[in-house]
Each structure stands twice: as structure tokens, then as C-alpha cells.
DRENLUMBA-6975 format. One line per field, with one value per residue (C-alpha): residue in three letters; y, x, z. Coordinates in Angstrom, 1 decimal. Each point is the difference from the previous one (the first is absolute). Layout:
BEGIN
rest: (ALA:...)
y: (Y:...)
x: (X:...)
z: (Z:...)
END
This chain:
BEGIN
rest: (MET:ILE:VAL:ASP:THR:GLU:ALA:SER:PHE:LEU:ARG:ALA:MET:ALA:ALA:LEU:ARG:LYS:ALA:LEU:GLU:LYS:ARG:MET:ARG:ILE:ASP:ASP:ARG:ALA:GLU:GLU:LEU:ALA:ALA:ARG:ALA:PRO:ARG:ARG:PRO:ARG:ASP:ASN:ALA:LEU:ALA:ASP:TYR:ASP:VAL:ARG:GLY:LEU:TRP:ARG:ARG:LEU:ARG:PRO:MET:LEU:ASP:PHE:ASP:GLY:ARG:GLY:TYR:ARG:ALA:LEU:THR:GLY:GLU:MET:GLY:VAL:THR:PRO:SER:ASP:LEU:SER:ARG:ILE:GLY:ALA:GLY:GLN:GLN:LEU:SER:TYR:PRO:LYS:VAL:LYS:ALA:ILE:CYS:ALA:TRP:ALA:GLY:LEU:ASP:PRO:ASP:ALA:PHE:TYR:ILE:PRO:PRO:THR:ARG:ALA:ALA:LYS:PRO:ARG:LYS:ARG:PRO:ARG:GLN:THR:ALA:ARG:SER:ALA:ARG:VAL:PHE:HIS:VAL:THR:SER:THR:GLU:THR:GLY:VAL:SER:PRO:HIS:ALA)
y: (115.5:0.4:-2.5:-2.5:0.4:-0.3:-3.2:-1.6:1.0:-1.6:-3.2:-0.1:0.5:-2.8:-2.3:0.8:-0.5:-3.4:-1.1:1.1:-1.9:-3.1:0.3:0.4:-3.1:-2.0:1.3:-0.8:-3.5:-0.6:1.0:-2.2:-3.0:0.6:0.2:-3.0:-2.4:0.1:-1.4:-3.7:-1.2:-2.0:-2.7:1.4:3.3:2.6:3.5:2.3:3.5:1.0:2.4:-0.1:1.1:2.8:1.1:0.0:2.4:2.1:0.5:2.2:2.2:0.3:0.8:2.5:1.9:0.7:0.4:-2.5:-3.1:1.3:3.1:-2.1:-2.6:2.7:1.2:-3.5:-0.8:-2.9:-0.4:0.0:-3.6:-0.9:1.4:-1.8:-3.3:0.3:0.8:-3.2:-2.1:-0.6:-0.1:3.0:0.3:0.9:3.4:1.1:-1.2:1.7:3.3:-0.2:-0.8:2.9:2.3:-1.4:-0.2:-3.7:-2.7:-2.2:-2.8:-0.2:-1.6:-2.7:-3.6:-2.2:-3.4:-2.9:-2.6:2.1:-0.8:2.4:2.5:-1.3:1.5:1.6:-1.5:2.2:1.2:-1.6:1.1:-2.8:1.1:3.6:-0.8:1.8:-2.0:1.4:-0.8:0.6:1.9:-2.1:2.9:0.8:-3.2:2.1:-0.1:3.4:-0.3:-0.6)
x: (-313.1:2.3:2.5:-2.8:-1.2:3.6:0.5:-3.2:1.1:3.4:-1.6:-2.4:2.9:2.0:-3.0:-0.4:3.7:-0.1:-3.1:1.6:3.3:-2.1:-1.9:3.3:1.5:-3.2:0.2:3.8:-0.7:-2.8:2.2:2.9:-2.3:-1.4:3.5:1.2:-2.8:-0.7:-3.3:0.1:-0.8:-3.2:-0.6:-2.1:-0.5:-1.9:1.3:-0.3:0.6:2.1:-2.5:1.8:3.2:-1.8:-1.5:3.5:1.2:-3.2:-0.7:3.0:-0.9:-3.6:1.1:2.6:-2.5:-2.0:-3.4:-2.7:-0.5:-3.3:1.7:2.8:-2.2:-2.0:3.3:1.0:-3.4:-1.0:-2.3:1.1:-1.2:2.5:2.8:-1.2:-0.1:3.6:0.9:-1.8:1.8:-3.0:0.2:-1.1:-0.6:3.0:-1.3:-0.5:3.5:1.4:-1.7:1.4:3.5:-0.2:-0.7:2.8:2.5:0.4:0.1:-3.1:1.7:2.7:-2.5:-1.2:0.8:-0.1:-1.5:2.3:0.6:-1.5:0.8:2.4:-1.7:-0.6:2.1:-1.8:0.9:2.3:-1.2:2.1:0.3:-2.2:-2.9:0.5:-0.7:-2.9:-2.4:-0.6:-3.1:-1.2:-3.2:-3.0:-1.8:2.4:2.1:3.1:2.6:0.3:3.8:0.4)
z: (101.2:-3.0:1.5:0.4:-3.6:-1.3:2.1:-1.4:-3.5:0.5:1.3:-3.0:-2.3:1.7:-0.3:-3.6:-0.7:1.8:-2.0:-3.3:0.8:0.8:-3.3:-1.9:1.7:-1.0:-3.6:-0.2:1.4:-2.5:-2.9:1.3:0.3:-3.4:-1.6:1.9:-0.8:-3.7:-1.3:-0.3:-3.5:-0.2:-2.6:-2.8:1.8:-2.0:-0.7:3.1:1.0:3.1:1.6:3.4:-1.7:-1.7:3.3:1.7:-2.7:0.0:3.7:0.8:-3.0:1.3:3.6:-1.2:-2.0:3.1:-1.7:0.8:-2.1:-1.4:-1.4:-1.5:-1.5:-1.8:-1.4:-1.1:-1.6:2.2:3.0:3.7:0.2:-2.8:2.0:3.1:-1.9:-1.0:3.6:1.1:-2.6:-2.2:-3.8:-2.1:-3.7:-2.1:-1.3:3.6:1.0:-3.1:1.0:3.6:-1.4:-2.4:2.8:2.1:-2.9:0.3:-2.7:0.4:-1.9:2.7:2.3:-2.5:1.0:-3.1:0.2:0.9:-2.7:-2.6:-3.6:-1.8:-2.2:-3.5:-2.8:-2.9:-3.3:-2.0:-3.3:-2.7:-3.6:-1.1:2.2:-1.1:-3.6:-1.7:-2.0:-3.5:-2.0:-3.5:-0.5:-1.0:-1.6:-2.8:-0.1:0.1:2.7:1.8:0.0:-3.7)
END
């Protein structure tokens, strides 16, 4: 009886190991393809956020933690559906992404994709000595200059 239980346990462990190795190969292949094929720039593309890249970095942390997504999202300050949306590659508001990145120790701006063909940021005019001058007036009540 003990031998039979031990054999079934070993078979279960072998099946689990095989499934885990397959999952790791799939993950490695996905990362390889993502690294090999960069995003093609589109004409006049708007600013975007790489949600799939965020999920690739976040998922191992969530799996390693071992707690359920509900417990983790409560700790992050977002809802479980928000985490599910990121996993599905759907967009999420920046405050929620920032909360998730703060929990994971990631920089949320690292996943920002700037718009293509965007104009360079405008420079602010420097304050010169001429624009820094103070305007002095004479008092109309007494007719005497306050600086005299």
C-alpha cells in the first residue's frame, strides 16, 4: 500500500515537473519573441503604455509570492479585475499601474511608450534682467516719491 502511494506521488511529481518545464519554455519563447520583434513605429501614433511588458515582469512576482491574486490586489490597493486586465493586455489607468508598480518595486515610467513624431518639449523662456525689473511708482496721495 505504501509503495503504491509512493509511486502515484512520484508520477504526480513527474507530471507537475513536465508541466512546469513546458510553461517555462513557453514563457522563455514569449520573451524571446518580444525582444526580437520591437514595436513597429506607426505614423502619428499616440502615446501608449506597454501593459504586456509590465505583465511579463509582474507575473513571476505574483506566482512566487504564492498567495492568491485577491490577497495581493488588496495589498496593492487595486481590484482583482484590474490585475486581470493587465494580464489580458488591456489598458489601465495610470494611478492603478503606479500602485501595482510601487508594490512590485518597478518604475512605471519604464513601460511608457512616447508618441511617434511628437514635437520636442517647448523650452521655457529664461528670465532676463530686463523682465526681472521692478516697477516703482510715486504715491498719488501725497505727491511725494516713497524713495526720496
